[in-house]
Biopython code that builds the backbone (N, CA, C, O; Angstrom):
import numpy as np
from Bio.PDB.StructureBuilder import StructureBuilder

atoms = [
    (1, "MET", "N", (0.835, -1.193, 0.000)),
    (1, "MET", "CA", (0.000, 0.000, 0.000)),
    (1, "MET", "C", (0.870, 1.243, 0.000)),
    (1, "MET", "O", (1.959, 1.254, 0.574)),
    (2, "ALA", "N", (0.387, 2.271, -0.639)),
    (2, "ALA", "CA", (1.094, 3.550, -0.686)),
    (2, "ALA", "C", (0.720, 4.385, 0.532)),
    (2, "ALA", "O", (-0.303, 4.145, 1.173)),
    (3, "LYS", "N", (1.560, 5.368, 0.842)),
    (3, "LYS", "CA", (1.270, 6.300, 1.933)),
    (3, "LYS", "C", (0.843, 7.636, 1.336)),
    (3, "LYS", "O", (1.377, 8.091, 0.325)),
    (4, "PHE", "N", (-0.129, 8.243, 1.991)),
    (4, "PHE", "CA", (-0.650, 9.544, 1.587)),
    (4, "PHE", "C", (-0.709, 10.450, 2.803)),
    (4, "PHE", "O", (-0.894, 9.984, 3.928)),
    (5, "VAL", "N", (-0.551, 11.751, 2.572)),
    (5, "VAL", "CA", (-0.774, 12.722, 3.632)),
    (5, "VAL", "C", (-2.097, 13.426, 3.340)),
    (5, "VAL", "O", (-2.357, 13.850, 2.213)),
    (6, "LEU", "N", (-2.917, 13.540, 4.368)),
    (6, "LEU", "CA", (-4.156, 14.316, 4.282)),
    (6, "LEU", "C", (-3.897, 15.600, 5.052)),
    (6, "LEU", "O", (-3.803, 15.579, 6.280)),
    (7, "MET", "N", (-3.780, 16.722, 4.340)),
    (7, "MET", "CA", (-3.530, 18.016, 4.984)),
    (7, "MET", "C", (-4.867, 18.723, 5.198)),
    (7, "MET", "O", (-5.583, 19.036, 4.246)),
    (8, "LEU", "N", (-5.185, 18.966, 6.465)),
    (8, "LEU", "CA", (-6.459, 19.571, 6.829)),
    (8, "LEU", "C", (-6.323, 21.085, 6.784)),
    (8, "LEU", "O", (-5.538, 21.672, 7.528)),
    (9, "ARG", "N", (-7.089, 21.703, 5.913)),
    (9, "ARG", "CA", (-7.023, 23.154, 5.736)),
    (9, "ARG", "C", (-8.289, 23.800, 6.279)),
    (9, "ARG", "O", (-9.380, 23.238, 6.187)),
    (10, "ASP", "N", (-8.124, 24.980, 6.842)),
    (10, "ASP", "CA", (-9.284, 25.748, 7.298)),
    (10, "ASP", "C", (-8.921, 27.225, 7.312)),
    (10, "ASP", "O", (-7.840, 27.617, 6.873)),
    (11, "GLN", "N", (-9.818, 28.018, 7.811)),
    (11, "GLN", "CA", (-9.613, 29.474, 7.807)),
    (11, "GLN", "C", (-8.762, 29.946, 8.986)),
    (11, "GLN", "O", (-8.502, 31.143, 9.107)),
    (12, "GLY", "N", (-8.327, 29.044, 9.846)),
    (12, "GLY", "CA", (-7.481, 29.411, 10.976)),
    (12, "GLY", "C", (-8.250, 29.962, 12.163)),
    (12, "GLY", "O", (-7.653, 30.523, 13.082)),
    (13, "ASN", "N", (-9.558, 29.811, 12.156)),
    (13, "ASN", "CA", (-10.350, 30.365, 13.259)),
    (13, "ASN", "C", (-11.259, 29.314, 13.892)),
    (13, "ASN", "O", (-12.317, 29.651, 14.423)),
    (14, "PHE", "N", (-10.856, 28.047, 13.839)),
    (14, "PHE", "CA", (-11.680, 26.985, 14.403)),
    (14, "PHE", "C", (-11.974, 27.275, 15.867)),
    (14, "PHE", "O", (-11.074, 27.612, 16.637)),
    (15, "GLY", "N", (-13.207, 27.147, 16.235)),
    (15, "GLY", "CA", (-13.629, 27.301, 17.623)),
    (15, "GLY", "C", (-13.930, 28.714, 18.055)),
    (15, "GLY", "O", (-14.386, 28.932, 19.178)),
    (16, "ALA", "N", (-13.684, 29.684, 17.186)),
    (16, "ALA", "CA", (-13.866, 31.084, 17.570)),
    (16, "ALA", "C", (-15.305, 31.391, 17.978)),
    (16, "ALA", "O", (-15.529, 32.216, 18.864)),
    (17, "ASP", "N", (-16.268, 30.749, 17.353)),
    (17, "ASP", "CA", (-17.674, 31.026, 17.658)),
    (17, "ASP", "C", (-18.369, 29.799, 18.253)),
    (17, "ASP", "O", (-19.578, 29.622, 18.097)),
    (18, "MET", "N", (-17.582, 28.946, 18.942)),
    (18, "MET", "CA", (-18.133, 27.717, 19.506)),
    (18, "MET", "C", (-17.958, 27.688, 21.016)),
    (18, "MET", "O", (-17.023, 28.278, 21.558)),
    (19, "SER", "N", (-18.864, 26.999, 21.680)),
    (19, "SER", "CA", (-18.737, 26.807, 23.124)),
    (19, "SER", "C", (-17.676, 25.732, 23.380)),
    (19, "SER", "O", (-17.370, 24.944, 22.486)),
    (20, "PRO", "N", (-17.119, 25.695, 24.585)),
    (20, "PRO", "CA", (-16.161, 24.626, 24.898)),
    (20, "PRO", "C", (-16.752, 23.228, 24.683)),
    (20, "PRO", "O", (-16.046, 22.323, 24.239)),
    (21, "ALA", "N", (-18.027, 23.047, 24.992)),
    (21, "ALA", "CA", (-18.668, 21.739, 24.797)),
    (21, "ALA", "C", (-18.745, 21.393, 23.314)),
    (21, "ALA", "O", (-18.533, 20.242, 22.935)),
    (22, "ASP", "N", (-19.048, 22.382, 22.472)),
    (22, "ASP", "CA", (-19.101, 22.144, 21.029)),
    (22, "ASP", "C", (-17.717, 21.803, 20.479)),
    (22, "ASP", "O", (-17.586, 20.910, 19.641)),
    (23, "ILE", "N", (-16.692, 22.504, 20.942)),
    (23, "ILE", "CA", (-15.321, 22.221, 20.517)),
    (23, "ILE", "C", (-14.938, 20.800, 20.913)),
    (23, "ILE", "O", (-14.358, 20.065, 20.115)),
    (24, "GLN", "N", (-15.261, 20.415, 22.144)),
    (24, "GLN", "CA", (-14.948, 19.064, 22.612)),
    (24, "GLN", "C", (-15.659, 18.009, 21.765)),
    (24, "GLN", "O", (-15.082, 16.965, 21.462)),
    (25, "ALA", "N", (-16.899, 18.277, 21.385)),
    (25, "ALA", "CA", (-17.656, 17.329, 20.557)),
    (25, "ALA", "C", (-16.984, 17.133, 19.202)),
    (25, "ALA", "O", (-16.923, 16.014, 18.694)),
    (26, "VAL", "N", (-16.478, 18.222, 18.614)),
    (26, "VAL", "CA", (-15.782, 18.121, 17.326)),
    (26, "VAL", "C", (-14.480, 17.335, 17.497)),
    (26, "VAL", "O", (-14.161, 16.475, 16.676)),
    (27, "ILE", "N", (-13.738, 17.624, 18.548)),
    (27, "ILE", "CA", (-12.479, 16.913, 18.805)),
    (27, "ILE", "C", (-12.740, 15.419, 18.973)),
    (27, "ILE", "O", (-11.971, 14.593, 18.481)),
    (28, "GLU", "N", (-13.817, 15.073, 19.662)),
    (28, "GLU", "CA", (-14.147, 13.661, 19.849)),
    (28, "GLU", "C", (-14.475, 12.975, 18.519)),
    (28, "GLU", "O", (-14.204, 11.785, 18.359)),
    (29, "LYS", "N", (-15.057, 13.715, 17.561)),
    (29, "LYS", "CA", (-15.303, 13.143, 16.231)),
    (29, "LYS", "C", (-13.987, 12.790, 15.545)),
    (29, "LYS", "O", (-13.867, 11.729, 14.933)),
    (30, "TYR", "N", (-12.975, 13.702, 15.649)),
    (30, "TYR", "CA", (-11.673, 13.438, 15.036)),
    (30, "TYR", "C", (-10.999, 12.236, 15.696)),
    (30, "TYR", "O", (-10.409, 11.395, 15.017)),
    (31, "ILE", "N", (-11.092, 12.164, 17.021)),
    (31, "ILE", "CA", (-10.477, 11.046, 17.739)),
    (31, "ILE", "C", (-11.109, 9.730, 17.301)),
    (31, "ILE", "O", (-10.399, 8.765, 17.018)),
    (32, "ALA", "N", (-12.427, 9.686, 17.243)),
    (32, "ALA", "CA", (-13.135, 8.463, 16.835)),
    (32, "ALA", "C", (-12.788, 8.097, 15.395)),
    (32, "ALA", "O", (-12.583, 6.923, 15.087)),
    (33, "TRP", "N", (-12.722, 9.094, 14.511)),
    (33, "TRP", "CA", (-12.384, 8.838, 13.111)),
    (33, "TRP", "C", (-10.977, 8.259, 13.013)),
    (33, "TRP", "O", (-10.766, 7.265, 12.318)),
    (34, "GLY", "N", (-10.014, 8.869, 13.701)),
    (34, "GLY", "CA", (-8.633, 8.380, 13.683)),
    (34, "GLY", "C", (-8.519, 6.978, 14.258)),
    (34, "GLY", "O", (-7.773, 6.152, 13.733)),
    (35, "GLU", "N", (-9.257, 6.700, 15.339)),
    (35, "GLU", "CA", (-9.217, 5.368, 15.930)),
    (35, "GLU", "C", (-9.795, 4.333, 14.967)),
    (35, "GLU", "O", (-9.292, 3.212, 14.886)),
    (36, "GLY", "N", (-10.845, 4.700, 14.242)),
    (36, "GLY", "CA", (-11.399, 3.797, 13.236)),
    (36, "GLY", "C", (-10.383, 3.479, 12.145)),
    (36, "GLY", "O", (-10.264, 2.332, 11.715)),
    (37, "LEU", "N", (-9.652, 4.499, 11.701)),
    (37, "LEU", "CA", (-8.591, 4.270, 10.697)),
    (37, "LEU", "C", (-7.505, 3.364, 11.264)),
    (37, "LEU", "O", (-7.018, 2.462, 10.584)),
    (38, "ARG", "N", (-7.132, 3.613, 12.515)),
    (38, "ARG", "CA", (-6.074, 2.813, 13.148)),
    (38, "ARG", "C", (-6.507, 1.337, 13.229)),
    (38, "ARG", "O", (-5.715, 0.440, 12.937)),
    (39, "GLN", "N", (-7.745, 1.096, 13.619)),
    (39, "GLN", "CA", (-8.237, -0.276, 13.748)),
    (39, "GLN", "C", (-8.270, -1.003, 12.400)),
    (39, "GLN", "O", (-8.090, -2.219, 12.343)),
    (40, "ARG", "N", (-8.501, -0.250, 11.313)),
    (40, "ARG", "CA", (-8.533, -0.860, 9.982)),
    (40, "ARG", "C", (-7.148, -0.907, 9.327)),
    (40, "ARG", "O", (-7.013, -1.374, 8.196)),
    (41, "GLY", "N", (-6.116, -0.423, 10.038)),
    (41, "GLY", "CA", (-4.751, -0.481, 9.524)),
    (41, "GLY", "C", (-4.393, 0.603, 8.530)),
    (41, "GLY", "O", (-3.410, 0.462, 7.802)),
    (42, "HIS", "N", (-5.162, 1.684, 8.476)),
    (42, "HIS", "CA", (-4.879, 2.759, 7.526)),
    (42, "HIS", "C", (-4.082, 3.917, 8.129)),
    (42, "HIS", "O", (-3.382, 4.619, 7.400)),
    (43, "LEU", "N", (-4.174, 4.129, 9.433)),
    (43, "LEU", "CA", (-3.575, 5.317, 10.040)),
    (43, "LEU", "C", (-2.129, 5.078, 10.433)),
    (43, "LEU", "O", (-1.808, 4.107, 11.119)),
    (44, "HIS", "N", (-1.263, 5.975, 9.991)),
    (44, "HIS", "CA", (0.136, 5.968, 10.416)),
    (44, "HIS", "C", (0.393, 7.069, 11.422)),
    (44, "HIS", "O", (1.141, 6.877, 12.381)),
    (45, "LEU", "N", (-0.227, 8.230, 11.209)),
    (45, "LEU", "CA", (0.040, 9.362, 12.078)),
    (45, "LEU", "C", (-1.083, 10.369, 11.938)),
    (45, "LEU", "O", (-1.569, 10.611, 10.833)),
    (46, "GLY", "N", (-1.487, 10.941, 13.015)),
    (46, "GLY", "CA", (-2.457, 12.029, 12.994)),
    (46, "GLY", "C", (-2.069, 13.039, 14.043)),
    (46, "GLY", "O", (-1.896, 12.677, 15.206)),
    (47, "GLU", "N", (-1.931, 14.263, 13.679)),
    (47, "GLU", "CA", (-1.502, 15.305, 14.609)),
    (47, "GLU", "C", (-2.227, 16.604, 14.308)),
    (47, "GLU", "O", (-2.693, 16.829, 13.192)),
    (48, "LYS", "N", (-2.314, 17.451, 15.318)),
    (48, "LYS", "CA", (-2.832, 18.804, 15.152)),
    (48, "LYS", "C", (-1.661, 19.764, 15.275)),
    (48, "LYS", "O", (-0.841, 19.647, 16.186)),
    (49, "LEU", "N", (-1.590, 20.697, 14.368)),
    (49, "LEU", "CA", (-0.533, 21.698, 14.421)),
    (49, "LEU", "C", (-0.950, 22.806, 15.375)),
    (49, "LEU", "O", (-2.121, 23.187, 15.405)),
    (50, "ARG", "N", (-0.013, 23.327, 16.152)),
    (50, "ARG", "CA", (-0.309, 24.387, 17.115)),
    (50, "ARG", "C", (-0.622, 25.681, 16.380)),
    (50, "ARG", "O", (0.123, 26.103, 15.496)),
    (51, "ASP", "N", (-1.722, 26.297, 16.751)),
    (51, "ASP", "CA", (-2.140, 27.547, 16.107)),
    (51, "ASP", "C", (-1.184, 28.687, 16.439)),
    (51, "ASP", "O", (-0.690, 28.786, 17.562)),
    (52, "GLY", "N", (-0.929, 29.547, 15.453)),
    (52, "GLY", "CA", (-0.171, 30.771, 15.668)),
    (52, "GLY", "C", (1.315, 30.600, 15.859)),
    (52, "GLY", "O", (1.997, 31.572, 16.185)),
    (53, "GLU", "N", (1.850, 29.407, 15.670)),
    (53, "GLU", "CA", (3.284, 29.193, 15.841)),
    (53, "GLU", "C", (3.872, 28.572, 14.585)),
    (53, "GLU", "O", (3.151, 28.027, 13.749)),
    (54, "GLY", "N", (5.166, 28.658, 14.466)),
    (54, "GLY", "CA", (5.871, 28.073, 13.334)),
    (54, "GLY", "C", (6.785, 29.091, 12.690)),
    (54, "GLY", "O", (6.869, 30.233, 13.142)),
    (55, "ARG", "N", (7.460, 28.688, 11.654)),
    (55, "ARG", "CA", (8.350, 29.555, 10.895)),
    (55, "ARG", "C", (8.116, 29.292, 9.419)),
    (55, "ARG", "O", (7.770, 28.179, 9.022)),
    (56, "VAL", "N", (8.306, 30.318, 8.615)),
    (56, "VAL", "CA", (8.160, 30.214, 7.173)),
    (56, "VAL", "C", (9.471, 30.648, 6.534)),
    (56, "VAL", "O", (9.985, 31.725, 6.838)),
    (57, "LEU", "N", (10.012, 29.816, 5.651)),
    (57, "LEU", "CA", (11.214, 30.162, 4.900)),
    (57, "LEU", "C", (10.803, 30.535, 3.491)),
    (57, "LEU", "O", (10.084, 29.791, 2.824)),
    (58, "ARG", "N", (11.267, 31.701, 3.040)),
    (58, "ARG", "CA", (10.974, 32.169, 1.689)),
    (58, "ARG", "C", (12.288, 32.468, 0.977)),
    (58, "ARG", "O", (13.256, 32.915, 1.593)),
    (59, "PRO", "N", (12.306, 32.214, -0.325)),
    (59, "PRO", "CA", (13.547, 32.471, -1.050)),
    (59, "PRO", "C", (13.867, 33.971, -1.123)),
    (59, "PRO", "O", (13.005, 34.789, -1.443)),
    (60, "THR", "N", (15.102, 34.303, -0.825)),
    (60, "THR", "CA", (15.617, 35.671, -0.986)),
    (60, "THR", "C", (17.048, 35.541, -1.481)),
    (60, "THR", "O", (17.675, 34.501, -1.275)),
    (61, "PRO", "N", (17.577, 36.565, -2.126)),
    (61, "PRO", "CA", (18.969, 36.490, -2.609)),
    (61, "PRO", "C", (19.937, 36.193, -1.465)),
    (61, "PRO", "O", (19.871, 36.831, -0.414)),
    (62, "GLY", "N", (20.818, 35.246, -1.661)),
    (62, "GLY", "CA", (21.827, 34.910, -0.667)),
    (62, "GLY", "C", (21.418, 33.758, 0.234)),
    (62, "GLY", "O", (22.115, 32.744, 0.291)),
    (63, "ALA", "N", (20.328, 33.891, 0.922)),
    (63, "ALA", "CA", (19.862, 32.830, 1.832)),
    (63, "ALA", "C", (18.370, 33.020, 2.069)),
    (63, "ALA", "O", (17.860, 34.132, 1.935)),
    (64, "PRO", "N", (17.680, 31.970, 2.412)),
    (64, "PRO", "CA", (16.245, 32.115, 2.663)),
    (64, "PRO", "C", (15.986, 33.037, 3.853)),
    (64, "PRO", "O", (16.718, 33.010, 4.842)),
    (65, "SER", "N", (14.950, 33.842, 3.749)),
    (65, "SER", "CA", (14.543, 34.645, 4.896)),
    (65, "SER", "C", (13.618, 33.805, 5.761)),
    (65, "SER", "O", (12.875, 32.966, 5.250)),
    (66, "VAL", "N", (13.660, 34.026, 7.062)),
    (66, "VAL", "CA", (12.840, 33.284, 8.006)),
    (66, "VAL", "C", (11.941, 34.273, 8.732)),
    (66, "VAL", "O", (12.404, 35.290, 9.249)),
    (67, "SER", "N", (10.659, 33.964, 8.764)),
    (67, "SER", "CA", (9.718, 34.819, 9.488)),
    (67, "SER", "C", (8.817, 33.944, 10.342)),
    (67, "SER", "O", (8.709, 32.737, 10.129)),
    (68, "ASP", "N", (8.171, 34.581, 11.314)),
    (68, "ASP", "CA", (7.200, 33.854, 12.120)),
    (68, "ASP", "C", (6.065, 33.398, 11.232)),
    (68, "ASP", "O", (5.760, 34.045, 10.229)),
    (69, "GLY", "N", (5.451, 32.323, 11.579)),
    (69, "GLY", "CA", (4.363, 31.810, 10.777)),
    (69, "GLY", "C", (3.403, 31.066, 11.661)),
    (69, "GLY", "O", (3.520, 31.131, 12.884)),
    (70, "PRO", "N", (2.496, 30.392, 11.108)),
    (70, "PRO", "CA", (2.257, 30.058, 9.715)),
    (70, "PRO", "C", (1.288, 31.023, 9.055)),
    (70, "PRO", "O", (0.131, 30.673, 8.822)),
    (71, "PHE", "N", (1.723, 32.184, 8.762)),
    (71, "PHE", "CA", (0.857, 33.190, 8.161)),
    (71, "PHE", "C", (0.995, 33.110, 6.655)),
    (71, "PHE", "O", (1.932, 33.650, 6.068)),
    (72, "ALA", "N", (0.046, 32.428, 6.045)),
    (72, "ALA", "CA", (0.085, 32.200, 4.601)),
    (72, "ALA", "C", (-0.450, 33.417, 3.862)),
    (72, "ALA", "O", (-1.165, 34.244, 4.427)),
    (73, "GLU", "N", (-0.096, 33.504, 2.610)),
    (73, "GLU", "CA", (-0.621, 34.570, 1.763)),
    (73, "GLU", "C", (-2.072, 34.290, 1.388)),
    (73, "GLU", "O", (-2.827, 35.202, 1.054)),
    (74, "ALA", "N", (-2.446, 33.027, 1.449)),
    (74, "ALA", "CA", (-3.810, 32.630, 1.091)),
    (74, "ALA", "C", (-4.723, 32.714, 2.302)),
    (74, "ALA", "O", (-4.279, 33.022, 3.408)),
    (75, "ARG", "N", (-5.990, 32.441, 2.085)),
    (75, "ARG", "CA", (-6.961, 32.509, 3.168)),
    (75, "ARG", "C", (-6.984, 31.248, 4.021)),
    (75, "ARG", "O", (-7.436, 31.293, 5.165)),
    (76, "GLU", "N", (-6.509, 30.126, 3.495)),
    (76, "GLU", "CA", (-6.522, 28.885, 4.248)),
    (76, "GLU", "C", (-5.160, 28.599, 4.866)),
    (76, "GLU", "O", (-4.124, 28.987, 4.327)),
    (77, "VAL", "N", (-5.180, 27.913, 6.009)),
    (77, "VAL", "CA", (-3.952, 27.451, 6.650)),
    (77, "VAL", "C", (-4.088, 25.953, 6.882)),
    (77, "VAL", "O", (-5.197, 25.421, 6.930)),
    (78, "ILE", "N", (-2.958, 25.282, 7.024)),
    (78, "ILE", "CA", (-2.982, 23.854, 7.342)),
    (78, "ILE", "C", (-3.068, 23.737, 8.854)),
    (78, "ILE", "O", (-2.168, 24.172, 9.573)),
    (79, "GLY", "N", (-4.155, 23.147, 9.331)),
    (79, "GLY", "CA", (-4.390, 23.042, 10.762)),
    (79, "GLY", "C", (-3.998, 21.703, 11.346)),
    (79, "GLY", "O", (-3.939, 21.564, 12.568)),
    (80, "GLY", "N", (-3.728, 20.713, 10.512)),
    (80, "GLY", "CA", (-3.354, 19.395, 10.988)),
    (80, "GLY", "C", (-3.159, 18.459, 9.820)),
    (80, "GLY", "O", (-3.368, 18.835, 8.667)),
    (81, "PHE", "N", (-2.755, 17.227, 10.122)),
    (81, "PHE", "CA", (-2.529, 16.279, 9.036)),
    (81, "PHE", "C", (-2.645, 14.857, 9.557)),
    (81, "PHE", "O", (-2.511, 14.597, 10.752)),
    (82, "TYR", "N", (-2.893, 13.959, 8.641)),
    (82, "TYR", "CA", (-2.886, 12.525, 8.905)),
    (82, "TYR", "C", (-2.024, 11.880, 7.837)),
    (82, "TYR", "O", (-2.041, 12.305, 6.682)),
    (83, "ILE", "N", (-1.277, 10.866, 8.209)),
    (83, "ILE", "CA", (-0.570, 10.041, 7.241)),
    (83, "ILE", "C", (-1.274, 8.696, 7.239)),
    (83, "ILE", "O", (-1.371, 8.021, 8.263)),
    (84, "ILE", "N", (-1.763, 8.322, 6.061)),
    (84, "ILE", "CA", (-2.552, 7.096, 5.929)),
    (84, "ILE", "C", (-1.946, 6.196, 4.866)),
    (84, "ILE", "O", (-1.105, 6.628, 4.077)),
    (85, "SER", "N", (-2.377, 4.946, 4.850)),
    (85, "SER", "CA", (-2.020, 4.043, 3.750)),
    (85, "SER", "C", (-3.291, 3.720, 2.988)),
    (85, "SER", "O", (-4.367, 3.568, 3.567)),
    (86, "ALA", "N", (-3.141, 3.618, 1.670)),
    (86, "ALA", "CA", (-4.255, 3.297, 0.784)),
    (86, "ALA", "C", (-3.677, 2.712, -0.499)),
    (86, "ALA", "O", (-2.506, 2.915, -0.817)),
    (87, "ASP", "N", (-4.519, 1.983, -1.228)),
    (87, "ASP", "CA", (-4.051, 1.345, -2.458)),
    (87, "ASP", "C", (-3.687, 2.353, -3.546)),
    (87, "ASP", "O", (-2.723, 2.150, -4.283)),
    (88, "ASP", "N", (-4.458, 3.442, -3.649)),
    (88, "ASP", "CA", (-4.234, 4.436, -4.693)),
    (88, "ASP", "C", (-4.948, 5.729, -4.306)),
    (88, "ASP", "O", (-5.543, 5.824, -3.232)),
    (89, "TYR", "N", (-4.881, 6.734, -5.203)),
    (89, "TYR", "CA", (-5.517, 8.021, -4.915)),
    (89, "TYR", "C", (-7.015, 7.879, -4.665)),
    (89, "TYR", "O", (-7.558, 8.518, -3.764)),
    (90, "ASP", "N", (-7.685, 7.044, -5.460)),
    (90, "ASP", "CA", (-9.128, 6.883, -5.272)),
    (90, "ASP", "C", (-9.450, 6.371, -3.871)),
    (90, "ASP", "O", (-10.381, 6.855, -3.227)),
    (91, "ALA", "N", (-8.683, 5.400, -3.405)),
    (91, "ALA", "CA", (-8.905, 4.865, -2.062)),
    (91, "ALA", "C", (-8.581, 5.901, -0.996)),
    (91, "ALA", "O", (-9.281, 5.990, 0.012)),
    (92, "ALA", "N", (-7.514, 6.695, -1.210)),
    (92, "ALA", "CA", (-7.155, 7.741, -0.250)),
    (92, "ALA", "C", (-8.237, 8.815, -0.187)),
    (92, "ALA", "O", (-8.572, 9.297, 0.896)),
    (93, "VAL", "N", (-8.781, 9.188, -1.333)),
    (93, "VAL", "CA", (-9.861, 10.178, -1.373)),
    (93, "VAL", "C", (-11.106, 9.623, -0.689)),
    (93, "VAL", "O", (-11.805, 10.355, 0.012)),
    (94, "ALA", "N", (-11.387, 8.342, -0.885)),
    (94, "ALA", "CA", (-12.544, 7.731, -0.219)),
    (94, "ALA", "C", (-12.383, 7.800, 1.302)),
    (94, "ALA", "O", (-13.349, 8.070, 2.016)),
    (95, "ILE", "N", (-11.180, 7.560, 1.793)),
    (95, "ILE", "CA", (-10.924, 7.680, 3.227)),
    (95, "ILE", "C", (-11.087, 9.127, 3.672)),
    (95, "ILE", "O", (-11.724, 9.397, 4.690)),
    (96, "ALA", "N", (-10.513, 10.062, 2.912)),
    (96, "ALA", "CA", (-10.588, 11.486, 3.270)),
    (96, "ALA", "C", (-12.037, 11.974, 3.315)),
    (96, "ALA", "O", (-12.376, 12.823, 4.139)),
    (97, "ARG", "N", (-12.887, 11.452, 2.446)),
    (97, "ARG", "CA", (-14.298, 11.868, 2.428)),
    (97, "ARG", "C", (-15.012, 11.576, 3.744)),
    (97, "ARG", "O", (-16.010, 12.223, 4.061)),
    (98, "THR", "N", (-14.512, 10.606, 4.513)),
    (98, "THR", "CA", (-15.152, 10.246, 5.772)),
    (98, "THR", "C", (-14.650, 11.080, 6.950)),
    (98, "THR", "O", (-15.181, 10.966, 8.055)),
    (99, "CYS", "N", (-13.644, 11.908, 6.729)),
    (99, "CYS", "CA", (-13.057, 12.718, 7.799)),
    (99, "CYS", "C", (-14.022, 13.814, 8.250)),
    (99, "CYS", "O", (-14.649, 14.460, 7.411)),
    (100, "PRO", "N", (-14.151, 14.035, 9.561)),
    (100, "PRO", "CA", (-15.042, 15.094, 10.037)),
    (100, "PRO", "C", (-14.620, 16.490, 9.583)),
    (100, "PRO", "O", (-15.412, 17.430, 9.654)),
    (101, "HIS", "N", (-13.392, 16.629, 9.123)),
    (101, "HIS", "CA", (-12.912, 17.946, 8.702)),
    (101, "HIS", "C", (-13.660, 18.477, 7.483)),
    (101, "HIS", "O", (-13.681, 19.684, 7.243)),
    (102, "THR", "N", (-14.271, 17.581, 6.716)),
    (102, "THR", "CA", (-15.010, 18.038, 5.536)),
    (102, "THR", "C", (-16.199, 18.923, 5.912)),
    (102, "THR", "O", (-16.772, 19.587, 5.048)),
    (103, "ASP", "N", (-16.574, 18.936, 7.200)),
    (103, "ASP", "CA", (-17.649, 19.819, 7.661)),
    (103, "ASP", "C", (-17.190, 21.259, 7.841)),
    (103, "ASP", "O", (-18.011, 22.177, 7.818)),
    (104, "ILE", "N", (-15.864, 21.472, 8.022)),
    (104, "ILE", "CA", (-15.394, 22.820, 8.342)),
    (104, "ILE", "C", (-14.290, 23.341, 7.433)),
    (104, "ILE", "O", (-13.984, 24.533, 7.465)),
    (105, "GLY", "N", (-13.683, 22.473, 6.621)),
    (105, "GLY", "CA", (-12.582, 22.935, 5.784)),
    (105, "GLY", "C", (-12.316, 21.965, 4.646)),
    (105, "GLY", "O", (-13.101, 21.052, 4.389)),
    (106, "SER", "N", (-11.203, 22.178, 3.976)),
    (106, "SER", "CA", (-10.832, 21.329, 2.856)),
    (106, "SER", "C", (-9.714, 20.380, 3.265)),
    (106, "SER", "O", (-9.036, 20.597, 4.270)),
    (107, "ILE", "N", (-9.530, 19.334, 2.482)),
    (107, "ILE", "CA", (-8.479, 18.357, 2.724)),
    (107, "ILE", "C", (-7.690, 18.171, 1.443)),
    (107, "ILE", "O", (-8.253, 17.848, 0.397)),
    (108, "GLU", "N", (-6.383, 18.376, 1.527)),
    (108, "GLU", "CA", (-5.509, 18.121, 0.384)),
    (108, "GLU", "C", (-4.929, 16.723, 0.550)),
    (108, "GLU", "O", (-4.378, 16.398, 1.602)),
    (109, "VAL", "N", (-5.050, 15.898, -0.483)),
    (109, "VAL", "CA", (-4.543, 14.522, -0.460)),
    (109, "VAL", "C", (-3.327, 14.462, -1.357)),
    (109, "VAL", "O", (-3.401, 14.790, -2.541)),
    (110, "ARG", "N", (-2.180, 14.032, -0.779)),
    (110, "ARG", "CA", (-0.936, 13.959, -1.555)),
    (110, "ARG", "C", (-0.255, 12.620, -1.320)),
    (110, "ARG", "O", (-0.198, 12.129, -0.192)),
    (111, "LEU", "N", (0.258, 12.037, -2.390)),
    (111, "LEU", "CA", (1.026, 10.799, -2.315)),
    (111, "LEU", "C", (2.389, 11.115, -1.719)),
    (111, "LEU", "O", (3.020, 12.108, -2.084)),
    (112, "ILE", "N", (2.840, 10.269, -0.804)),
    (112, "ILE", "CA", (4.184, 10.407, -0.223)),
    (112, "ILE", "C", (5.118, 9.501, -1.007)),
    (112, "ILE", "O", (4.909, 8.289, -1.053)),
    (113, "GLU", "N", (6.134, 10.064, -1.616)),
    (113, "GLU", "CA", (7.083, 9.277, -2.384)),
    (113, "GLU", "C", (8.166, 8.759, -1.448)),
    (113, "GLU", "O", (8.702, 9.499, -0.622)),
    (114, "GLU", "N", (8.474, 7.485, -1.591)),
    (114, "GLU", "CA", (9.555, 6.892, -0.808)),
    (114, "GLU", "C", (10.876, 7.440, -1.317)),
    (114, "GLU", "O", (11.067, 7.588, -2.524)),
    (115, "MET", "N", (11.785, 7.741, -0.406)),
    (115, "MET", "CA", (13.087, 8.274, -0.800)),
    (115, "MET", "C", (14.179, 7.308, -0.433)),
    (115, "MET", "O", (15.353, 7.579, -0.684)),
]
sb = StructureBuilder()
sb.init_structure("model")
sb.init_model(0)
sb.init_chain("A")
sb.init_seg("    ")
for serial, (resi, resn, name, xyz) in enumerate(atoms, 1):
    if name == "N":
        sb.init_residue(resn, " ", resi, " ")
    sb.init_atom(name, np.array(xyz, "f"), 0.0, 1.0, " ", f" {name:<3s}", serial, name[0])
structure = sb.get_structure()
């Protein structure tokens, strides 16, 4: 089976207009979804990226410039990711379609090439 990364994208404001109980309910959906993948042998890794932290390297003459991030030029940010195994892109997309993140943002599916 091939490995794929599912990059969870959103507007960077998850939970801003939600109660703590509502946020917890959403988190529990992600936990249950990830556990289901793990039980079926598809999940390799699932993590949430910390909001408002990170660094961005951009090309500049001489050496890359480094700035605080993850402040993208676009409206979406990557809020988390899962590494899964699937037979092909169609199977990976089928798995991604079941992710609770499709209720609040987009998911980018990318094949991981072995090096």
